[in-house]
N, C-alpha and C positions, 0 to 999 in steps of 0.2 A: 504494499500500499504506499502510495506517495504521501508526502507531508500533507497534513490537514490544511484546508483552505479556510481563511477567515470569511471570504465572501465570493459569491458568483454573481456577476452583474449580467442581467438579461436585457439585451438592447431593444429589440423590436419584435412585436407580435402582430403580424399581418393577418387580420381576420378574413375568413372566407367571404367572397363577394356577396353571397346570399345575406350576410349580416347587414350590409348596407342597402342591398337591392330592395329588400322588403320595406325598409323605412322610406326610401326615396320614391318608390313607385306609388306610395300612398299620397304623395304630394300632387298638387295641381300640375297639369301638363305644361303649363307656362312657367312654372317655378324654375329659376336659373339652375339650382342644384340638380334638379331632375334632368334638365336639358343637357347639361354638361355630362351627367352620368350616361345618358343615352348616347351621346356622341362618342364618349371614351370607352364604352363597353359594348362589344359586338355580340350578336347572336350567332353561335356556331353549333350546329346540330341540335337546335332547340334549347340551348343553354346560353345565358348571357355571361360573357367572359371578359376579363381584363386583358390587355394586350399580351402580357407575359404568360397568362394562362392559356391563351391561344397558341403561343409558341410551345408551351409544355404539352398541350393536347396533341399537337401534330408531331412533336418530338417523340412522344411515346409510341407513336404508330410507325416510326422509322426503324428499320432493322439496323443493328450495330451501334445504336446510341447508348444502350444500357437498359437495365430492367426498369428503373423509375427515375428518369431525369427530372430535375427540378431546377428551372432557371428563375431567378428572381431579380427584379430591378435593383433591389438593395443588396446584391451579393458583395458589394464592397463592405468592409467592416463598419459597423455602426459607430460613428465617431464619439457619440455621447458615451457609449459603453466603453470604448477604448480609453477615452480621457478619464473616466471615473475609475476604471481599473488601474490606470497609470497613477493617478492621484493617490489612490489607496496604497499601491506598492511603494511609492515614494515616502510614504509615512509609516512604512514598516509592516503593513498588512500583506498577507498573501491573498492575492485576488486574481481571478480569471474572468473572462467575459464570453458571452455567447451573443453574437450579433443578431441572429434571426431565430426565434423560438422554434418554429415548426421545422424548417430544414436542418437545424442543428440540434434536433431533439436527442439524437444518438450521443452527440458530444456532451450534452447537458446531463444525460443519464450516466455517462462515464464519469464526469466530474463529481456528480453526487455519490456515485458508488465508490470511487477510488479516493476522493479527496475530502469527502464529508464536510461541506462548508458550514460555517456557523450562522450565516445569514445569506439572504438573496434579495436584492433590490433592483428595481428598474429605475433608471434616471428619468422619471416621468416628466420633469419640467423641460428636458431638452429634446424629447422625442414624443411622438404620438403613441401613447400607451394607455389603454383603457383599464379601469379598475378591475375588470374581470381577469385580465392577464396578470396584474400584480397580485391578485388574490391567489391565482394558480401558482405563481412563482413562490409566494410566501408559504403556501401549503406544501410545495415540494421541499423547501428549506426546513420547515417545521418537522415534516416527517423524517427528513435526513438527520436532524438533530436528535430526535427521540428514539430512533431505532439503533440497535447495536449493529445491525447489518442492513444497509439501505437496499431495498429491492427496486431495481430499475423497472420492473413490471409495474410498480406503483405509479411511476410517471405516466405510463400509457393510459392509466385509468383516470387521470386528472384532465378534465376538459378545460381548455383555456377560455371557454365561453360560458362557464358556470358561475 
């Protein structure tokens, strides 16, 4: 087991498009938010998708790309998470960051299993992060602190939308 972490910083949790679609489609058709949403999200095979989800949809159908490709516009490291982890390290804490919750879930599970962090926080003022994702991250960290052996399977039971 590696040395114990003081903190895991979770950068960004990109919710499924359906999370926004339901809310926006209830608005008046002339509402600017709805009009922008309709322009930026296309119907592909009966499902409204964001541009990168369209890329992922067709990439999954191509041979030789891999079993489950996931491309995300935010694949560059989340700078708020990087800065916060760096800030903590400079002050003597052991800290790691996960830029994207969903695509880096396996890495988060590994950090929780091997390094057993003392806390987990999302730099919510620097990025768009909903309370539900913060609760999920806190729930993961609380479970990690209270268990003698963290179960990575536990992370898969935590919905970031509850």
